[in-house]
C-alpha positions in Angstrom: -107.5 -67.9 -203.5 -105.5 -70.0 -201.0 -103.5 -68.5 -198.3 -101.4 -71.6 -197.6 -101.5 -75.5 -197.6 -103.5 -75.4 -194.5 -106.2 -73.6 -196.2 -106.1 -75.8 -199.3 -106.5 -79.0 -197.2 -109.3 -77.5 -195.3 -111.2 -76.8 -198.6 -110.2 -80.3 -200.0 -111.7 -81.9 -197.0 -115.1 -80.1 -196.8 -117.8 -82.6 -197.0 -120.8 -81.9 -199.4 -124.3 -82.2 -197.9 -124.9 -85.4 -199.5 -121.7 -86.7 -198.2 -122.8 -86.0 -194.7 -126.2 -87.4 -195.3 -124.9 -90.6 -196.7 -122.4 -91.4 -193.8 -125.0 -90.5 -191.3 -127.0 -93.6 -192.8 -124.0 -95.9 -192.4 -123.8 -98.1 -189.2 -120.3 -98.5 -187.8 -116.8 -97.2 -188.3 -114.7 -96.4 -191.4 -111.2 -97.7 -192.4 -109.2 -96.2 -195.4 -106.7 -98.6 -196.7 -103.7 -96.7 -198.2 -104.3 -93.4 -196.7 -101.0 -92.3 -197.3 -101.5 -91.6 -201.0 -102.3 -88.3 -202.7 -106.2 -88.3 -201.8 -106.1 -90.3 -198.7 -105.3 -87.8 -196.1 -108.0 -85.3 -197.2 -110.6 -88.0 -197.8 -110.0 -89.3 -194.2 -110.4 -85.8 -193.0 -113.4 -85.4 -194.9 -115.0 -88.6 -193.5 -114.1 -87.4 -190.0 -115.7 -84.0 -190.7 -118.8 -85.6 -192.2 -119.4 -87.9 -189.2 -118.9 -84.9 -186.8 -121.4 -82.8 -188.8 -123.8 -85.6 -188.5 -123.2 -85.7 -184.8 -122.0 -89.4 -184.7 -119.3 -90.6 -182.6 -117.8 -93.0 -185.4 -114.1 -93.8 -185.7 -112.1 -93.2 -189.0 -108.9 -95.4 -189.2 -106.2 -94.8 -191.7 -104.0 -97.7 -192.5 -100.8 -97.2 -194.5 -96.9 -97.7 -194.1 -96.6 -94.1 -193.3 -93.2 -93.6 -195.2 -94.1 -89.8 -195.6 -92.5 -88.0 -192.5 -95.2 -86.3 -190.3 -98.3 -87.6 -192.0 -99.3 -90.0 -189.1 -99.1 -87.1 -186.6 -101.2 -84.7 -188.7 -103.8 -87.5 -189.3 -104.1 -87.8 -185.4 -104.5 -84.2 -185.1 -107.4 -84.3 -187.3 -109.2 -87.1 -185.2 -108.1 -90.1 -187.5 -106.8 -93.1 -185.9 -103.5 -94.2 -187.9 -102.4 -97.8 -188.2 -99.1 -98.7 -189.6 -99.8 -101.7 -191.9 -98.1 -103.0 -194.9 -101.1 -104.1 -196.9 -99.1 -106.9 -198.8 -98.4 -108.7 -195.6 -101.2 -111.1 -194.7 -100.4 -111.2 -191.1 -100.6 -107.3 -190.7 -103.8 -107.1 -192.7 -105.5 -109.8 -190.6 -104.6 -107.7 -187.3 -106.6 -104.6 -188.7 -109.8 -103.8 -186.8 -113.0 -105.4 -187.9 -114.7 -102.4 -189.6 -118.0 -102.4 -191.5 -117.0 -99.7 -194.0 -113.9 -99.7 -196.1 -112.4 -97.6 -198.7 -109.5 -99.3 -200.4 -107.2 -96.8 -202.0 -104.2 -99.0 -202.7 -102.4 -99.6 -206.0 -99.4 -98.8 -208.1 -99.0 -96.8 -211.2 -95.7 -95.1 -211.5 -92.8 -97.3 -212.0 -95.2 -100.1 -213.1 -93.4 -101.0 -216.3 -90.0 -101.3 -214.5 -91.5 -103.2 -211.6 -94.2 -105.3 -213.2 -94.3 -108.1 -210.6 -94.8 -105.6 -207.7 -97.4 -103.8 -209.8 -99.4 -106.9 -210.2 -99.1 -107.7 -206.4 -100.1 -104.3 -205.3 -103.0 -104.1 -207.7 -104.3 -107.8 -207.7 -103.1 -109.5 -204.6 -103.7 -106.8 -202.0 -107.5 -107.0 -203.0 -107.7 -110.6 -202.2 -106.1 -109.9 -198.6 -108.5 -107.3 -198.1 -111.4 -109.1 -199.1 -110.7 -112.1 -196.9 -110.2 -109.9 -194.0 -113.4 -107.9 -194.4 -115.9 -110.3 -196.1 -118.8 -108.8 -194.3 -118.1 -105.1 -194.9 -119.2 -102.4 -197.4 -116.3 -101.6 -199.7 -115.4 -99.0 -202.2 -112.4 -99.6 -204.3 -110.5 -97.0 -206.4 -109.8 -98.0 -210.0 -108.9 -95.8 -213.2 -110.4 -94.7 -216.3 -107.4 -96.2 -217.9 -109.0 -99.7 -218.1 -111.2 -98.7 -221.0 -108.2 -97.8 -223.3 -108.3 -94.7 -225.3 -111.6 -93.8 -227.1 -112.4 -91.4 -229.8 -112.7 -87.8 -228.6 -115.8 -87.3 -230.7 -117.6 -90.1 -228.7 -117.8 -88.1 -225.5 -115.7 -90.3 -223.2 -116.0 -94.1 -222.3 -119.2 -95.3 -220.2 -119.3 -97.6 -217.4 -120.9 -100.4 -219.8 -118.0 -100.3 -222.3 -116.0 -103.4 -222.6 -112.5 -102.7 -221.1 -109.4 -102.7 -223.5 -106.5 -101.7 -221.2 -103.1 -101.4 -222.7 -99.7 -101.9 -220.5 -99.0 -103.5 -217.4 -100.7 -100.7 -215.3 -103.9 -100.7 -217.0 -104.0 -104.5 -217.2 -103.4 -104.8 -213.5 -105.8 -102.1 -212.7 -108.5 -104.3 -214.5 -107.2 -107.2 -212.6 -107.8 -105.4 -209.4 -111.3 -104.8 -210.3 -112.0 -108.6 -211.2 -110.4 -109.6 -207.8 -112.9 -107.2 -206.1 -115.7 -108.6 -208.3 -114.8 -112.1 -207.6 -115.0 -111.7 -203.7 -118.1 -109.4 -204.1 -119.9 -112.5 -205.8 -118.3 -114.9 -203.3 -119.2 -113.1 -200.1 -122.2 -111.0 -201.5 -120.1 -108.0 -200.4 -121.9 -104.8 -201.5 -119.1 -102.7 -203.4 -118.5 -99.8 -205.7 -115.6 -99.6 -208.2 -114.5 -95.8 -208.9 -112.9 -95.4 -212.2 -111.2 -91.9 -211.7 -110.0 -89.6 -214.4 -108.4 -87.3 -212.9 -108.3 -85.8 -209.5 -106.7 -82.4 -209.5 -105.5 -79.9 -206.9 -103.0 -77.3 -206.5 -99.8 -79.5 -205.8 -100.7 -82.3 -208.0 -102.7 -83.2 -211.3 -102.8 -82.8 -214.9 -103.8 -79.2 -214.9 -100.9 -78.3 -212.6 -98.5 -80.2 -215.1 -99.6 -78.0 -217.9 -99.6 -74.9 -215.9 -95.9 -75.6 -214.8 -94.8 -76.0 -218.3 -96.3 -72.8 -219.6 -95.1 -71.0 -216.8 -91.5 -72.1 -217.2 -91.5 -71.8 -220.9 -91.4 -75.5 -221.7 -93.4 -76.8 -224.5 -96.7 -78.6 -224.1 -97.2 -81.8 -225.9 -100.7 -81.9 -227.3 -100.5 -85.3 -228.8 -102.7 -86.6 -226.0 -104.8 -83.6 -226.6 -107.8 -84.1 -224.5 -108.5 -84.9 -221.0 -110.9 -85.0 -217.9 -110.1 -83.1 -214.7 -112.0 -83.1 -211.3 -111.4 -81.1 -208.2 -110.1 -83.5 -205.7 -112.6 -82.1 -203.0 -115.3 -83.2 -205.4 -113.7 -86.5 -205.9 -113.4 -87.0 -202.1 -117.2 -86.2 -201.7 -118.3 -88.5 -204.4 -116.4 -91.2 -203.0 -118.2 -90.9 -199.7 -121.4 -90.6 -201.6 -120.9 -93.8 -203.2 -121.5 -95.8 -200.0 -125.2 -94.9 -200.8 -125.3 -97.1 -204.0 -123.3 -100.2 -203.4 -124.2 -103.4 -205.1 -123.0 -107.0 -205.6 -121.6 -107.5 -208.1 -119.9 -104.3 -207.7 -121.4 -101.0 -208.9 -118.9 -99.3 -211.4 -118.8 -95.7 -211.4 -116.8 -93.0 -213.6 -115.6 -90.1 -211.4 -114.5 -87.2 -213.7 -115.2 -83.7 -214.6 -118.2 -82.7 -216.7 -116.5 -81.8 -219.7 -113.8 -82.8 -222.2 -110.8 -80.4 -221.8 -108.5 -79.4 -224.8 -104.8 -79.5 -223.5 -104.0 -76.7 -226.2 -106.9 -74.6 -224.9 -105.9 -75.1 -221.4 -102.4 -74.2 -222.0 -103.5 -70.9 -223.8 -105.6 -70.0 -220.7 -102.6 -70.5 -218.3 -100.7 -68.5 -220.8 -103.3 -65.7 -220.4 -103.0 -65.7 -216.6 -99.3 -65.7 -216.6 -98.9 -63.1 -219.3 -96.7 -65.4 -221.6 -97.4 -67.5 -224.6 -97.9 -71.1 -224.3 -95.5 -73.1 -226.5 -97.2 -76.0 -228.2 -95.7 -79.2 -229.8 -97.3 -82.0 -231.7 -100.8 -82.4 -233.1 -103.8 -83.8 -231.4 -104.6 -87.6 -231.8 -108.2 -88.4 -232.4 -108.4 -90.4 -229.3 -107.6 -90.2 -225.4 -108.2 -91.5 -222.2 -111.6 -90.1 -221.5 -114.4 -90.7 -219.3 -118.2 -89.9 -219.3 -119.2 -89.2 -215.8 -122.9 -88.4 -216.3 -124.0 -91.2 -214.1 -122.0 -90.3 -211.1 -123.1 -86.4 -211.6 -126.9 -87.7 -211.8 -126.3 -89.7 -208.5 -124.3 -87.2 -206.4 -124.7 -83.7 -208.1 -122.4 -81.8 -210.3 -119.0 -80.8 -209.0 -118.9 -78.0 -206.7 -115.8 -76.6 -208.3 -115.7 -75.7 -212.0 -112.8 -76.2 -214.3 -112.4 -72.2 -214.7 -112.1 -71.8 -211.0 -109.5 -74.7 -210.9 -107.5 -73.1 -213.7 -107.7 -69.6 -211.7 -106.6 -71.2 -208.4 -103.7 -73.3 -210.0 -102.4 -70.3 -211.9 -102.4 -68.5 -208.7 -100.5 -71.1 -206.8 -98.0 -71.7 -209.5 -97.3 -67.8 -209.9 -96.7 -67.5 -206.2 -94.4 -70.5 -206.0 -96.6 -72.6 -204.0 -95.3 -76.2 -202.9 -96.2 -79.1 -205.1 -95.6 -82.8 -204.7 -93.1 -82.8 -207.6 -95.0 -85.8 -209.1 -95.8 -85.3 -212.9 -98.9 -87.4 -213.8 -97.4 -88.5 -217.2 -100.9 -88.1 -218.6 -99.3 -87.6 -222.0 -98.4 -91.2 -222.2 -100.1 -93.2 -224.9 -98.3 -96.6 -224.7 -99.5 -97.5 -221.3 -96.0 -97.5 -220.0 -96.0 -95.7 -216.7 
């Protein structure tokens, strides 16, 4: 179990052997765009630790607006070079250092229905600014499994070759983001990977935490969106770095997700057992959900290091002890695409 947040972030940023091996083969420095998000800080630290483990004197930059107090200083303490940058400002993007390896983590999801124009600007305009700045770089861009739309549970999850069918402003603009990166990949022959993530989870944020908190506080768990994917964020971080080993033009598309489809009802019951209280269930499972099949990424990068059962144990302990969370529900139960 975790002693505190420092212990948690140490494990979230521990690189896998393949991540170390992959970065060791890359020439040049690395920049993470949008490093201030939920995954960015620990992914940047993992990259720093991977370079150090490989004995390489590479720079790891992290660009963001840094609206979160203290984050810039914490990144500096871990050997990351922070850069204040509004990625919607073309002049500021042009001033970023020329770096051959880029991870683009930019995007907007929550509030997308109320701020549609900003959602499209963040998700579709920023990629054009990024690619115009880094036309000769290798690039990994984050996307989402929501671009597939919902799939029948019995099918086992959407696969990379499935035709996207996004619903709602967020999912549609996320597909637009992919198309912009694809356009520039073809235009500049940029090697890329698009990572469709479903869903990264740790103690302070994620679908499993949402369920755990509702069970712990006696709130009902809606099982209409009855099934989900969950992936330890440390594994998502490691797989992201490993993706530098399989870039293509046009972009390589990869699902990042856990190895199994989880039942929300069963997950709630497991948390109930750990908390010693019954899970209150409402609704009935629909026959479809946002689900991804991640067998391809597991073949390429190996199985996740942290199992779902261990994740549930860790989260239950964290919640029971009153560990700090980000206070940001995932809204995973939303079925109409309105986030």
